[in-house]
Structures are given as structure tokens and as C-alpha cells.
N, C-alpha and C positions, 0 to 999 in steps of 0.2 A: 453620680450619687455621692453626697458628702459622707465621709467616714465618721465614726463616733469621735475620733480624735479631732477631726476638723470642727465638729459641732462644739466640742469642749474648748477648742482654741478660739472660738468666736466670743467667748466671755469677755465683757468689757471693751470689745473691739468692734463688733458688728452685730446688730440685732438679729436674733433668730426668729424666723417666721414659721409658725405652725398653724395648720387648719385641720379640721376633721374631714375624713372621707370614709364612705361606707360602700361605694360602688365604683365600677370601672369608669363611666363617663365623667363623673365629677373629678375623680382622681386624675384622669387623663388631662382635664382642663387645668388643674393646678400644678401638675408636674412640670418642673422647670421654673416655677415661680416661687413656690414655698420651699423651705428647707426640710420640713418634716410633715408628713401626712400621718395623722393620728386616727387609727381605727378605734374610735372611742365607744364606750358603752352608752354614751348619749344617744346612740342609734335606737336605744329602747324607746325614747320619746319621739325623736324626729323622724324615725323610719318605721318602727314597729308599732307605734301607737300606744305604748304603755305609759302609765302615770309617772314612772321613775325607772331607774336602771336595774332594779332588783331582779326582774324576770329575764334579763339578758343572759344567754347561755354562752358557754365557750364555743359551741357549734355555731351560734350566730356570729360571733366575732371571727372565728376561723374562716367561715365562708366569705365574709366581707373582706377579711385580710387577703384572701386569695385574689379577689377582684381588684383590690387596690394595688396589691403587689404586681399584678400583671400590667397595670397601667403606669406605675411609677418607675421610670428609668433614671430619674435625677434626684427625686426626693427620698429621704430616709423614711421607711415605713415602721411605725410603732403600733403595736397591738395592745389594747387594754385587756388585762386579765379581769374578768367580771367577778362580781360578788360570789364568794364561796368557792373560788377556784384556786386560792392560794392560802388556805387556812393552815396548811402544814407543808413541810418541805416536799413530801412525796407528790402531793397534788400540784404544788407550785411548779415543780420541775416538769411533770408530765404535761401540764397545760401550757407552760411557756414553750416547751419544745413543739407542741402542736401548732402554736401560732408561728413559730419560726419556720416550721415545715410548710405552713400555708403561704408564707411570703413575707412575714415580718422580719425586720432587721433587729428589732429590740422589743421589749415588752414594758408596759407601765403598770405599777401597782400603787395602791393608796396606803399610806402609812407603812407599817411593818418593815422597818429597816433591817431587822434580823432575817426576814425572808429575802429581801433584796440582796443582802450580803451572801446568803447561801447560793442564790442564782448566779451572782457575779462570779463566785468561786467555781461554779460549774461552767463558766465560759459564756454566760448569757448576759447580754447588755440590758440594763434596767434603768428606766426613767421613774423617779419617785413622784409622789403627788401628796401634798399636805395642805392644811388650811381647811377649807370647806371640801370635804370628801364625800361626794354624793352617794356612794354605795352604803355608807353606814350612818351618816349624820342625820339627825332628826330636826335640828334647828337650822333651817336654811336662811341664815343671816351672816353678816360679816363676822369672821372669826378673828380672834386675837386682839380685840379692842381693849381688853383689860390685861393688866400686867401679868397675872398668873397664866392666863391663856396664851399670851404672847410668848412667855418663856417656854411653854410646852411646845409651841410651834417652832421656836428657835432651836430647841433641843432636838426636835425631830429632823429639822433641816441639817443640823450638824451630824446627826447619826446617819442620815441618808448619804451625806458626803463621805463619811468614814466607811460606810458599807460598800462604796465603790460605784454608786449610781453615776451615770454620765451626765445627768441633768435632773432638774426637779421642777414640777409644776407647783406654783403657788396660787391657790384659788381663793378669791374673796377674803383678802386680808387687807388691813390698812396699808397705804402706800409707804408710810414711814417704816413699818415693820418689814415690808418687802425689800425696801432699800437696805435696811440693816442686815437682813439675811443675805442679800445679793453681795454685799460688801464683806460679809464674814466667811462664807463658804467658798470652796475652790471650784465648784461646778456651776454651770449656767443655770439661772432661774428663768422659768418661762411663766409669765403671769397671765391670769384670766381674772379680771376684776381685782388686780393687785397693783395697779399704777404703772407709771412710766419708767421706774427705775430698774425693772427686771431686765435680764439679758435678752429676753424675747417675749413674744406674745402668742397666745392661742385663743381662737374663738371657734364656735360651732358654725360650720359653713352654712348650714340651713338657716341659721340666725342672721348672718350678715347679708344673705341673699334674699331674705324675706320669704323663704320657703316654709318656715314654721311660724305660724301666727298665734298659736295658743298662749304663748307666754314669751315676754321679752325682758330679760334681766336688765338691770340698770347699766351694767358694764358693756352691753352689746350695742354696737353702732351698725345701723343698717347701711350697707353700701349699694343696695339695689332692692327693687321690689319685684323680683322675678315671679313670685307667686301670683301677683296681680296680672302680669303679662301672660302667664300660663292659663289663668282663668279666662282671659279674653280670647286666647287662641282656641281653647276648648269650646268656649261658647260659640264662637264663629263657626267652627266645624259642626257643632250640633245643629245650628240653624240651617246651614247649607245642606246637611243630610236630610233634615225634616222638610225642607223646601224643595228637595229634588235637584238642587244645584250642584251637589257633589255626589258621585264623580261626573264631571262634564266630559265632553268628547276628548279633551286634552289628556285626561287621566284614564282613558279607556283603550282597550286593544281592538284591532280590526283584523 
């Protein structure tokens, strides 16, 4: 398993690979391939069937983190702190410790460099997240296209760096802004819809495998259509059961 220092040392040298994971079997498949497995609150949409991340609870993330942590022997496990769980220092510390106890090596928070700094000072490793921050944003479009907004994002990046975050997610920002941030701050940037200049990339695993079909962002590349293959297999099983072909003698006891 890479240490936080090893992840930080990959900046500008080797691209960091991160994917989301919410259960044991998928985490087991990616372990040894990715550098970081993120137990993201995106589970709200792709696993729990919510419209957004707002209803995801710390208990949801903690249970998923336990499953992912049991699977990952080589990848670093980062747990998302969901909406409303780090509004103040007391809650942030309690909920971060819950995820660490469940199996996370670090936690991720959106914006709030002051909370990140507090957690870091308490010995908890923190990944930042700026740009399009799904927990609180209402305008689900590219962020930082205009000078004033770009400056705010740049300031947040600098403050997350100063706060002691070991890395930072840049979501849905122009690639030139991501490049400027990556070249300015000392910690690795991990992009999602932020272009090729970031120090690493993250996507939602269900998106790249074709397991989530309700919505496909522009920045998502499909690497497989496993959802279609699963539908075919389930359909074949259903037909064989209805036709009395399964279970055959091969799958029966005598």
C-alpha cells in the first residue's frame, strides 16, 4: 500500500490513478491496479439510487469503507465525509475518526481548508476537493471559466495546500486553470473533468464500466459496457428458469 508520502512524491513524476469503490468485489478487482480507492459519496446516485449526494449518511460511507478496506491490500483507501458531517471541528473529528476506524487511510472533504487544517493537526490525513463540489453546488457546470471564479478556486487550492492536505481533487474546471493550479501548489492534483495536466485522474467506476446508465458526464470515457452484459446474463437465466431448463441434472444433487 502506498504511503501518503509516496503519493505526494508522485507529483510531476508519475500519474496517480484513483477510482471509486463502494463494495468488496469491485475494490478487490481494482486493488493492485489503482493507487487510491475512493469511497465516494457518489454512491448516493450509482449505488443507493438517490438523485444527488445529499442523502448519503456517514453510516453509509462507513459501511462501504469497511468493505473496501477489507479488499484493498495495495491501494490507499480514502473515505468521503458526506454533506453535514464536517460543518464544525467537533463533528469533523468524530466522523473522520469513524471512517478511519472503519478502514480508511485518509478522508476527503469539499472546500473548507480550515477544517482540513484542524484535522491534519489532529493527525488525520486529508484530501481536498474544489471546483465543482457536488455536496453544495447548485450550478452543475464547468467552474472557474471567468477570472473572478478562477481566482477563488486558485485561492482555495493554495489554502488547501497550506492546510496540509496531501492531495486535492479538481473537478470540472478548465484545463488551463487546472494546469496553473498544478504548477503552483506543492501537493498532487487529481482531476475529474479537469484535463490532462493534473498529477492524476479519478472517475466513478460505475461510469467507466457502463454500470450506471442514467447520466453520462462529458468527461467520462466508457471503457466497457458491463451493464449490457449483466442484462444479457440475467435475461438468459430468467428464460431458462421459465422454460424449465435450469437447473438441469448437471446442477442438481442425487
